[in-house]
C-alpha positions as CSV (number, residue, x, y, z in Angstrom):
1,X,192.6,79.6,49.8
2,X,194.2,82.9,47.8
3,X,190.7,83.7,46.7
4,X,189.1,83.2,49.8
5,X,191.6,85.8,51.5
6,X,190.9,88.5,48.4
7,X,187.0,88.2,49.3
8,X,187.3,88.8,52.9
9,X,189.6,91.8,52.0
10,X,187.3,93.3,49.8
11,X,184.3,92.5,52.2
12,X,186.5,94.3,55.1
13,X,187.1,97.3,52.9
14,X,183.6,97.6,52.1
15,X,182.5,97.6,55.8
16,X,185.4,100.2,56.8
17,X,184.1,102.5,54.0
18,X,181.7,103.4,56.7
19,X,183.1,106.3,59.2
20,X,180.9,105.0,62.1
21,X,183.2,102.0,62.5
22,X,186.2,104.1,63.4
23,X,186.2,106.3,66.7
24,X,188.5,109.2,66.5
25,X,190.8,110.2,70.1
26,X,188.6,113.3,70.5
27,X,185.3,111.2,70.1
28,X,186.4,108.8,72.6
29,X,187.3,111.1,75.6
30,X,183.3,112.0,75.4
31,X,182.4,109.1,76.4
32,X,184.3,109.3,79.7
33,X,182.8,109.2,83.3
34,X,183.9,111.3,86.6
35,X,182.3,109.0,89.6
36,X,183.8,109.7,92.8
37,X,184.1,107.3,95.7
38,X,183.4,108.9,99.2
39,X,185.9,106.5,101.0
40,X,188.6,106.3,98.2
41,X,188.2,110.3,98.4
42,X,189.3,110.6,101.8
43,X,193.0,110.5,103.0
44,X,194.6,107.1,103.3
45,X,195.4,107.4,106.8
46,X,191.5,108.2,107.9
47,X,190.1,105.8,110.2
48,X,187.0,104.8,108.3
49,X,189.3,103.9,105.1
50,X,191.7,102.2,107.1
51,X,188.8,99.8,108.5
52,X,187.1,99.1,105.1
53,X,190.2,98.5,103.6
54,X,191.4,95.6,106.4
55,X,188.0,94.1,106.4
56,X,186.5,94.7,102.7
57,X,189.7,94.4,101.0
58,X,188.0,93.5,97.5
59,X,185.4,96.7,97.9
60,X,187.0,98.9,94.9
61,X,186.7,95.9,92.6
62,X,183.5,94.7,93.6
63,X,182.4,98.5,92.3
64,X,184.0,98.7,89.4
65,X,182.9,95.2,88.6
66,X,179.2,96.4,89.6
67,X,179.7,99.4,87.1
68,X,181.2,97.2,84.0
69,X,178.1,94.6,84.6
70,X,175.6,97.6,84.7
71,X,177.3,98.8,81.5
72,X,176.5,95.2,79.7
73,X,172.8,94.7,80.9
74,X,172.2,98.6,79.5
75,X,173.0,97.1,76.4
76,X,170.4,94.4,76.6
77,X,167.8,97.2,77.9
78,X,168.5,99.1,75.0
79,X,165.1,98.4,72.8
80,X,166.4,100.8,70.0
81,X,169.9,99.3,69.9
82,X,168.5,95.3,70.0
83,X,165.8,96.4,67.1
84,X,168.7,98.0,65.2
85,X,170.6,94.5,65.2
86,X,167.1,92.5,65.5
87,X,168.1,90.8,69.0
88,X,165.4,89.4,70.1
89,X,164.8,89.0,73.8
90,X,164.9,85.1,73.7
91,X,167.7,83.5,76.2
92,X,170.3,82.5,73.5
93,X,170.4,85.8,71.3
94,X,170.3,87.6,74.9
95,X,173.3,85.5,76.2
96,X,175.4,86.3,73.1
97,X,174.6,89.9,73.1
98,X,175.9,89.8,76.7
99,X,179.1,87.9,75.6
100,X,180.2,90.4,72.8
101,X,180.2,93.3,75.9
102,X,182.1,91.0,78.1
103,X,184.4,90.1,75.1
104,X,185.2,93.9,74.2
105,X,186.1,94.7,77.9
106,X,187.7,91.5,77.9
107,X,190.2,93.0,75.2
108,X,191.2,95.8,77.1
109,X,191.7,93.7,80.7
110,X,194.2,91.5,78.6
111,X,196.1,94.8,78.0
112,X,196.4,96.1,81.3
113,X,198.3,92.7,82.5
114,X,198.7,91.3,86.0
115,X,197.0,94.2,87.3
116,X,193.5,93.4,85.8
117,X,193.5,90.0,86.0
118,X,191.6,89.4,89.2
119,X,189.4,92.2,87.5
120,X,188.8,90.0,84.5
121,X,188.3,86.9,86.5
122,X,185.4,88.7,88.6
123,X,183.9,90.3,85.6
124,X,183.1,86.8,83.8
125,X,182.1,85.1,87.3
126,X,179.5,88.2,87.0
127,X,178.5,87.3,83.6
128,X,177.9,83.3,85.2
129,X,175.8,84.8,87.6
130,X,173.6,86.9,85.3
131,X,173.4,83.3,83.4
132,X,172.5,81.2,86.5
133,X,169.9,84.0,87.8
134,X,168.2,84.2,84.3
135,X,168.2,80.1,84.4
136,X,166.5,80.2,87.8
137,X,164.2,82.6,86.3
138,X,163.3,80.2,83.7
139,X,162.7,77.8,86.2
140,X,165.2,75.0,84.7
141,X,164.6,72.0,86.6
142,X,167.2,71.3,89.5
143,X,168.0,68.0,87.6
144,X,169.0,69.7,84.6
145,X,170.4,72.9,85.7
146,X,174.5,72.0,86.2
147,X,174.7,70.5,82.8
148,X,172.9,73.6,81.4
149,X,174.9,76.0,83.0
150,X,178.0,74.2,81.7
151,X,176.5,74.2,78.0
152,X,175.9,77.8,78.5
153,X,179.6,78.4,79.5
154,X,181.1,76.3,76.8
155,X,179.3,78.3,73.9
156,X,179.8,81.7,75.5
157,X,183.8,80.8,75.5
158,X,183.8,79.0,72.1
159,X,181.9,82.8,71.1
160,X,184.8,84.1,72.7
161,X,187.4,82.3,71.5
162,X,186.2,82.4,67.9
163,X,186.4,86.5,68.1
164,X,190.0,86.2,69.5
165,X,190.8,84.1,66.4
166,X,189.3,86.9,64.2
167,X,191.5,89.6,65.6
168,X,194.8,87.6,64.3
169,X,194.1,89.1,60.6
170,X,194.1,92.7,61.0
171,X,193.8,92.7,57.4
172,X,190.6,90.9,57.5
173,X,189.1,91.5,60.7
174,X,185.8,93.4,60.0
175,X,185.1,90.3,57.5
176,X,186.0,87.9,60.0
177,X,184.1,89.5,62.6
178,X,181.0,89.8,60.4
179,X,181.4,86.0,60.0
180,X,181.7,84.9,64.1
181,X,178.7,87.1,64.7
182,X,176.5,85.8,61.9
183,X,177.4,82.0,63.4
184,X,176.9,82.8,66.7
185,X,174.5,85.6,67.5
186,X,172.4,84.9,64.6
187,X,173.3,80.9,64.6
188,X,173.4,81.1,60.9
189,X,169.9,82.1,60.2
190,X,169.9,85.3,58.5
191,X,171.7,86.2,55.4
192,X,175.3,86.8,55.3
193,X,174.8,90.2,54.1
194,X,172.1,91.2,56.0
195,X,171.8,95.0,57.4
196,X,171.2,94.1,61.0
197,X,174.6,91.9,60.8
198,X,176.7,94.5,59.1
199,X,175.1,97.2,61.7
200,X,176.3,94.7,63.9
201,X,179.9,94.2,63.1
202,X,180.2,98.1,62.6
203,X,179.0,98.4,66.4
204,X,181.3,96.0,67.4
205,X,184.2,97.5,65.5
206,X,183.7,101.2,66.9
207,X,182.9,99.8,70.5
208,X,186.4,98.0,70.2
209,X,187.9,101.2,68.8
210,X,186.7,103.0,72.7
211,X,187.8,99.9,74.3
212,X,191.7,100.6,73.5
213,X,191.7,104.5,73.4
214,X,190.1,104.9,76.7
215,X,193.1,105.8,79.5
216,X,193.7,103.4,81.8
217,X,192.5,105.3,84.9
218,X,188.8,105.5,83.8
219,X,188.5,102.1,82.2
220,X,190.1,100.3,85.6
221,X,187.3,102.6,87.6
222,X,184.3,101.7,85.2
223,X,184.0,105.3,84.6
224,X,183.2,105.1,81.0
225,X,179.8,104.7,78.6
226,X,179.7,102.8,75.8
227,X,180.5,104.8,72.3
228,X,177.2,106.3,70.7
229,X,175.7,104.2,67.8
230,X,173.5,106.0,65.4
231,X,170.2,104.0,65.2
232,X,168.4,103.6,61.4
233,X,165.7,106.7,61.5
234,X,162.9,104.3,60.4
235,X,163.7,102.7,63.9
236,X,163.5,105.5,66.1
237,X,159.7,106.2,65.7
238,X,158.9,103.0,67.5
239,X,158.7,103.2,71.3
240,X,157.3,99.9,71.5
241,X,159.1,97.7,74.0
242,X,160.7,94.5,73.1
243,X,158.5,91.6,73.6
244,X,160.3,89.9,76.4
245,X,159.3,86.5,78.2
246,X,158.2,86.8,82.0
247,X,161.8,85.5,83.0
248,X,163.8,88.7,81.7
249,X,160.9,91.2,82.8
250,X,161.2,89.7,86.5
251,X,165.5,90.1,86.1
252,X,164.5,93.9,85.1
253,X,162.0,94.3,88.0
254,X,164.3,92.7,90.7
255,X,167.2,94.7,89.4
256,X,165.4,97.8,89.9
257,X,164.2,97.0,93.4
258,X,167.5,95.9,94.1
C-alpha cells in the first residue's frame, strides 16, 4: 500500500542518516590484506607448481574458501560484536548470523559472474559442513540427522531469498533489510525499533558497501577483512565471554587444534 511505502521510505531515511551505514572508497582500501601463496609465487613452469596444478587442480580455490570461511567464523567468535547485536550462543542465532555473512559474500560472488560460480558453490558447501559439524557436536540422533539438516538448509536459503528480495527496492532497502533481520535473526521476538536490530541493519549495510567496493583480485583471493564497526562504549568495558554451550566450545577447540 502507498502508506506502507511512505513509512518504509521514512524508516530508511532515518537509518541512513547515520554515516556508519556508508563506506567511503578510501575506507574500503584499509580493509585489504596482502597475503601470498608460496606456490603461486613460483614461475608457471616451476616443477612444484606444475605438479600441484596437475595433482591438486582445486588447491587455490580451496585456499580462498578456507579464508572466506575463517572470515565468517571470526564474526561468530567476536564477543563484543555479538553482544552489540544481542546475538546469543544458541544454535539458531549462530546459524542466522553465519548466514548473514555468507549472503554478503554471495552478493559479490554473483557480480563476478561465471568465473566465481564454483567458488560460490564451494562457499555454501562450507556452510553446510559447518552446520553438519555443529549438529554432530550437539549429538543430534542419527535417525533425525538428515531431516534436521534439511530443515536448517531450508531456513538458511529462505533467509537468503528474503534478503535478495529486499535488494529489489533500493529506495526502501534499509527498512526492508531491517524487517528481514527482525523476522529471521531475531524470530520477531524483539521490538521492531530495538537498538540491537537497528545496529545490525546498519552493520549489514556497511558490509554490503564493502563487498561492492573491493577490487576483484583481492576479493577473489580472500585478501580482506570485514569493515570496522563501532561497538557502543558501555559494552566495550565488558570483557566477559559469551556463555557458550558445550558443542560451541568444542567446535572452537577443534578449530584451534587444527
